[in-house]
N, C-alpha and C positions, 0 to 999 in steps of 0.2 A: 821318212825322205832318207837319211844315213843310212841305215838299212840297204835298200833297193841299190843304192849307190855300192855300197860294199858285195851285192851281189852283183852289180856288172862286174868290180873286179873280178871275182871266185870269176862268172864265167869268161872273163878273156882270157887269167889263168890256163881255165880247163880245155881250150883252143890252142890256145901258143905258147904255155909254159910260164914258170912262175917268175922269172927272171926278165920276164916282155920289157916292163920300161927300159932297163938298165941295156938286153938285147937290142931292142930298136933304137934307143937313145929320146925312148917318153921321157918330157919333164909332166912330173905330179906335185899338182896343189890343191892343197885344203880349199872345198867350194862353200857357199857359204851354209850351208847345212852342216861343215863340217868334216866332211866326210874328204877322202882323197880320193882324186882322180885325174887323169892327164890334162892338160890344159889345150884348150883348142887351138893354142899353135901348134904345137907336139901333133897333135892329132891329124890337123889338115898336110904337114909333112912327112906324115908316117908313109910307109910302102902300103900298098894298095890292102894286103893280106890282113895289117891289120886296122885300117882305118874298114872295111869292112868287117871285121870282126866286132870290133865297138861299136858299130852302128846297130851290128845286130841282135849284140848282147843290150843294150841300152833301148831298142826296139821291143823285146823281150819284157821288159822290165817296167813298159812305159815311161822308160827316160825319154824319150825322143822330142826336141824341139828343149828342150831345158837348158839354159843357159851352161857356161863350163868358167873355169876361173881364166 
């Protein structure tokens, strides 16, 4: 499961760029599987491009609906 979350981060980086959390003020935290991902609150307040990219990447990796930190 942690590997899938790492793949989500790679997917987002390919689309938005390597420093996307800093650029868009996204807070990252460790989830229940030990992987680092954006918190629910920071994604909810992120620009639309970030939200859509995150949603697309999570969908591609079958993580839609999984809880966030």
